[in-house]
Backbone bond lengths (Angstrom), bond angles and torsions (degrees), N, CA, C in turn:
res aa  C-N    CA-C-N  psi(-1)  N-CA   C-N-CA  omega(-1)  CA-C   N-CA-C  phi
1 M - - - 1.445 - - 1.519 107.62 -
2 S 1.289 117.61 135.97 1.464 120.61 -178.03 1.528 110.13 -83.92
3 E 1.321 114.94 161.60 1.457 120.59 179.06 1.523 108.56 -73.97
4 R 1.336 115.61 132.43 1.445 121.41 178.23 1.514 107.93 -133.92
5 A 1.327 116.25 144.27 1.463 119.75 178.42 1.511 109.45 -73.12
6 A 1.336 115.91 141.80 1.457 120.23 177.82 1.520 108.66 -72.26
7 P 1.330 117.00 138.84 1.455 120.05 179.23 1.521 110.23 -67.48
8 D 1.334 116.51 143.87 1.459 121.64 -177.48 1.522 113.02 -93.35
9 A 1.311 117.85 -29.19 1.458 122.03 -174.33 1.534 109.02 -134.17
10 P 1.357 115.74 162.00 1.467 117.99 178.14 1.513 113.62 -54.65
11 G 1.335 118.12 -37.89 1.471 120.83 177.97 1.499 111.73 -63.51
12 D 1.341 116.25 -39.78 1.475 120.40 176.46 1.532 110.26 -66.75
13 A 1.333 116.49 -35.36 1.454 120.18 -179.93 1.533 111.07 -67.68
14 V 1.334 117.02 -37.46 1.474 120.91 176.50 1.550 108.30 -62.06
15 I 1.301 116.87 -45.35 1.467 121.18 178.23 1.515 109.50 -61.36
16 A 1.345 117.15 -39.69 1.475 120.91 -178.37 1.540 110.98 -64.78
17 Y 1.339 117.43 -47.39 1.465 117.18 -176.82 1.530 111.31 -72.95
18 K 1.320 117.77 -30.96 1.451 119.41 175.47 1.524 111.37 -69.26
19 T 1.320 116.67 -32.86 1.450 120.54 176.11 1.522 110.65 -64.21
20 V 1.327 116.76 -40.83 1.484 120.02 176.73 1.504 109.67 -61.87
21 L 1.354 117.07 -47.89 1.465 119.76 -179.41 1.514 111.09 -60.89
22 K 1.307 117.74 -42.48 1.469 120.77 -179.45 1.532 109.95 -62.37
23 R 1.341 116.31 -42.92 1.448 120.42 179.54 1.548 111.28 -62.14
24 V 1.325 115.44 -44.96 1.453 119.65 178.70 1.526 111.08 -62.23
25 L 1.322 116.46 -46.82 1.471 120.51 179.55 1.521 111.51 -60.95
26 N 1.301 117.35 -38.60 1.482 121.02 -179.82 1.539 111.56 -67.17
27 N 1.312 117.58 -19.08 1.463 121.43 178.52 1.519 113.48 -99.18
28 R 1.324 116.34 9.97 1.469 121.01 179.70 1.529 109.47 -107.60
29 P 1.317 116.44 160.92 1.473 119.53 -178.00 1.524 111.62 -65.00
30 S 1.309 115.03 158.99 1.483 119.41 176.75 1.519 107.67 -59.87
31 G 1.283 115.25 147.68 1.466 120.81 -178.07 1.506 113.88 96.15
32 T 1.326 117.43 -10.32 1.467 120.20 -178.80 1.516 111.05 -64.89
33 R 1.324 117.33 -41.75 1.460 120.83 179.43 1.527 110.91 -62.52
34 Q 1.322 115.92 -39.61 1.467 118.91 178.49 1.520 110.92 -68.44
35 R 1.332 117.29 -40.59 1.478 119.85 177.22 1.513 110.18 -61.97
36 M 1.326 116.52 -40.08 1.458 120.82 178.43 1.521 110.02 -63.70
37 A 1.324 116.77 -46.30 1.474 120.49 179.35 1.537 109.96 -58.45
38 N 1.307 116.47 -44.36 1.470 119.51 179.07 1.521 111.82 -63.30
39 A 1.329 116.90 -43.87 1.465 121.00 -178.68 1.537 111.13 -65.30
40 L 1.324 117.33 -32.66 1.458 121.52 -178.68 1.534 111.43 -86.51
41 G 1.338 115.89 -10.15 1.466 119.69 -176.62 1.514 111.67 69.76
42 K 1.340 116.23 33.29 1.466 121.93 -177.66 1.523 109.50 -124.90
43 N 1.326 115.13 173.43 1.454 121.31 173.88 1.518 110.00 -81.57
44 R 1.331 116.43 158.54 1.467 121.09 178.85 1.528 110.71 -61.26
45 S 1.338 116.76 -29.83 1.477 119.76 179.81 1.541 110.41 -64.23
46 F 1.335 117.20 -31.72 1.477 119.98 177.31 1.517 109.55 -64.17
47 V 1.319 116.96 -42.11 1.465 121.23 178.67 1.526 108.97 -63.11
48 S 1.314 117.94 -42.33 1.464 121.26 178.18 1.527 110.79 -59.93
49 Q 1.330 116.77 -41.30 1.476 120.81 -179.78 1.524 112.05 -67.62
50 I 1.322 117.18 -42.96 1.478 118.50 -177.38 1.524 111.70 -75.87
51 A 1.348 117.22 -17.46 1.467 119.65 179.85 1.511 113.49 -98.89
52 N 1.320 117.32 -0.46 1.461 120.52 -178.57 1.530 110.29 -103.92
53 P 1.338 117.66 114.84 1.465 121.09 -179.15 1.555 113.63 -59.74
54 A 1.324 117.14 -18.49 1.459 119.39 -179.80 1.515 112.49 -75.79
55 Y 1.326 117.90 -20.13 1.466 121.59 179.63 1.515 110.07 -95.29
56 P 1.329 119.02 136.13 1.464 121.99 -178.33 1.519 113.90 -80.00
57 V 1.322 119.19 1.22 1.455 122.76 -177.60 1.537 109.05 -61.59
58 P 1.330 118.15 117.47 1.489 119.67 179.21 1.519 110.05 -75.75
59 I 1.302 115.89 159.41 1.457 120.84 175.99 1.530 107.07 -90.28
60 P 1.341 117.58 121.04 1.461 119.92 178.54 1.538 111.11 -61.06
61 A 1.323 116.21 136.25 1.461 120.59 -177.19 1.519 113.50 -58.58
62 Q 1.332 117.05 -32.92 1.460 119.35 -178.55 1.528 112.58 -67.22
63 H 1.317 117.72 -14.77 1.456 121.26 178.45 1.517 114.18 -93.03
64 L 1.304 118.36 -9.72 1.464 121.19 -173.17 1.520 112.85 -60.52
65 E 1.329 118.38 -49.31 1.462 119.13 -178.20 1.530 111.61 -60.02
66 T 1.310 117.07 -40.33 1.472 120.95 178.25 1.529 109.88 -63.00
67 I 1.319 117.00 -43.46 1.449 121.37 179.76 1.528 110.39 -62.47
68 F 1.340 116.26 -45.02 1.472 119.32 179.72 1.516 110.78 -60.65
69 E 1.331 115.85 -40.46 1.452 119.89 -177.76 1.517 112.40 -70.00
70 I 1.318 117.01 -47.29 1.478 121.77 -178.04 1.521 110.77 -64.40
71 C 1.331 116.32 -41.65 1.478 120.79 -174.52 1.525 113.12 -87.42
72 H 1.314 117.85 -8.33 1.471 121.59 -179.10 1.533 111.82 53.10
73 F 1.327 114.71 57.34 1.476 120.33 178.16 1.518 109.36 -59.83
74 S 1.325 116.79 138.86 1.461 120.53 172.09 1.519 105.85 -74.79
75 Q 1.345 116.29 165.38 1.470 120.74 178.04 1.526 110.41 -58.66
76 D 1.332 116.71 -42.14 1.476 120.05 -179.00 1.532 111.42 -65.83
77 D 1.344 116.57 -44.35 1.482 119.79 179.07 1.530 109.16 -62.99
78 R 1.322 116.30 -41.67 1.476 119.93 -178.62 1.539 110.27 -63.80
79 R 1.325 117.42 -44.34 1.468 121.48 178.29 1.540 110.33 -60.95
80 E 1.330 116.56 -47.05 1.464 120.59 -179.37 1.522 110.37 -62.24
81 F 1.311 116.60 -45.42 1.468 122.16 179.04 1.521 110.72 -58.72
82 L 1.353 116.48 -51.66 1.446 120.69 -176.38 1.530 113.50 -66.90
83 A 1.327 116.95 -32.36 1.476 119.02 175.74 1.526 110.77 -63.16
84 A 1.316 116.95 -45.33 1.471 120.28 177.29 1.516 111.03 -68.21
85 Y 1.328 117.34 -39.57 1.473 120.72 178.84 1.515 110.61 -61.44
86 A 1.333 117.25 -40.76 1.456 122.08 179.48 1.534 111.08 -62.40
87 L 1.323 116.69 -38.22 1.475 120.49 177.69 1.519 110.80 -68.40
88 A 1.326 116.84 -39.35 1.464 121.47 -176.73 1.519 111.18 -74.63
89 H 1.335 116.70 -39.61 1.455 122.09 -172.22 1.543 109.41 -138.09
90 P 1.320 118.32 71.05 1.469 120.75 -172.09 1.537 115.83 -57.18
91 R 1.314 117.36 -34.73 1.463 118.92 -176.60 1.532 113.39 -85.33
92 R 1.317 117.04 -17.21 1.468 120.53 -178.91 1.536 112.50 -80.26
93 L 1.292 117.46 -24.24 1.460 120.41 -172.67 1.532 112.17 -65.15
94 A 1.314 117.69 -22.21 1.465 120.05 178.39 1.528 111.99 -61.74
95 L 1.336 116.69 -19.72 1.476 120.67 179.89 1.521 112.73 -77.76
96 V 1.323 117.67 -11.46 1.466 121.88 -175.81 1.505 109.32 -95.59
97 G 1.329 116.01 128.09 1.442 121.46 -179.73 1.515 112.67 -91.34
98 P 1.318 117.29 179.41 1.464 120.71 176.89 1.518 110.83 -70.76
99 M 1.305 116.39 160.05 1.464 120.90 -178.41 1.520 109.81 -67.61
100 R 1.317 115.47 130.62 1.469 121.56 179.28 1.516 109.35 -108.96
101 R 1.307 113.60 152.29 1.462 118.63 172.10 1.513 106.98 -74.09
102 S 1.299 115.53 148.86 1.464 119.72 178.47 1.515 108.95 -142.24
103 R 1.316 114.57 169.49 1.449 120.93 175.24 1.523 107.77 -139.35
104 T 1.290 116.20 159.70 1.462 121.38 -177.39 1.513 110.08 -108.26
105 I 1.314 115.03 133.27 1.465 119.68 170.96 1.512 107.28 -126.84
106 S 1.291 116.71 156.30 1.477 121.00 178.28 1.519 108.83 -112.42
107 V 1.313 116.02 140.31 1.438 122.62 178.55 1.510 108.77 -124.75
108 V 1.304 117.38 128.37 1.462 121.35 177.86 1.526 106.83 -99.28
109 V 1.314 116.45 123.40 1.464 121.59 -179.70 1.532 107.81 -122.22
110 P 1.311 116.20 157.26 1.475 117.96 -179.47 1.514 110.57 -70.92
111 D 1.329 116.09 149.05 1.456 122.26 171.54 1.518 106.02 -87.47
112 L 1.316 116.08 116.39 1.446 120.98 -175.05 1.530 113.58 -81.54
113 G 1.342 115.93 -2.40 1.444 119.54 178.52 1.510 114.23 74.35
114 D 1.306 116.93 12.88 1.472 122.51 -178.76 1.531 106.74 -142.40
115 A 1.319 116.92 118.44 1.456 121.14 -176.75 1.513 112.48 -57.21
116 R 1.331 117.65 -39.86 1.462 120.58 -178.74 1.528 110.65 -65.48
117 R 1.307 117.67 -43.59 1.473 120.94 180.00 1.538 110.52 -69.57
118 N 1.334 116.59 -38.15 1.475 119.58 176.88 1.520 111.02 -61.89
119 R 1.338 117.04 -42.32 1.488 120.83 177.01 1.521 110.48 -62.95
120 A 1.333 116.51 -37.11 1.470 119.20 178.28 1.511 111.28 -61.97
121 I 1.331 116.78 -42.08 1.476 120.31 176.97 1.528 109.84 -64.11
122 D 1.333 117.31 -44.45 1.460 119.83 178.62 1.511 111.31 -58.80
123 T 1.322 117.26 -41.36 1.465 122.01 179.39 1.528 110.40 -65.72
124 L 1.341 116.81 -42.69 1.466 119.68 177.64 1.523 112.29 -59.62
125 I 1.325 116.03 -42.24 1.454 119.89 -179.31 1.523 110.47 -68.20
126 A 1.346 117.25 -41.49 1.460 120.71 178.40 1.540 109.95 -62.40
127 D 1.330 116.73 -40.02 1.454 121.28 177.27 1.530 111.72 -63.67
128 L 1.318 116.26 -41.99 1.466 121.07 177.71 1.536 110.12 -60.00
129 V 1.316 116.07 -44.00 1.466 119.87 -179.96 1.530 111.31 -63.73
130 R 1.326 118.00 -41.15 1.463 120.90 176.53 1.534 110.39 -62.54
131 R 1.315 118.22 -40.42 1.460 121.72 177.95 1.503 111.10 -64.72
132 I 1.315 117.15 -40.48 1.478 121.12 176.94 1.535 109.21 -61.34
133 G 1.332 116.45 -41.79 1.459 120.75 177.41 1.515 112.12 -59.99
134 R 1.350 115.38 -44.45 1.473 118.01 177.31 1.514 111.85 -65.07
135 F 1.334 116.58 -37.84 1.461 121.09 177.20 1.536 109.12 -61.41
136 A 1.331 117.14 -44.09 1.461 120.35 178.99 1.525 110.81 -61.51
137 D 1.342 117.13 -38.10 1.455 120.43 178.27 1.528 111.28 -64.64
138 D 1.325 116.54 -36.80 1.465 121.12 -178.62 1.530 111.83 -70.12
139 T 1.331 117.12 -27.17 1.462 120.09 -176.67 1.522 112.97 -88.09
140 E 1.315 118.28 -8.83 1.469 120.90 -178.67 1.501 111.03 -84.07
């Protein structure tokens, strides 16, 4: 991990954590931003806004675990990101849990020929996966 200056203000901390996310995304295969948008139930432009340090749009805490999972953050990147996130949004960090192991499965679904209906299916599947994650947390 390279040396980085600690952010002095919440605005600097937002820039710092978005810089980490942008760096991680830039080192991932093409399609990662779209997979993240699908998993979050958002448009790809939302991912561009939350990953760009020039935009003040904060990353909602409820999306952090999904982002960590989709982007495969290293332990160092995750620590750096969360340190800056804690400075920027001290009360929101309590919503983030410890890093969990995960696995990837692929699901083939029909193309309904309608972008709106296809997005609805993607959102339903993403919601199901989040519920499975919460179920797994309850059983531990």
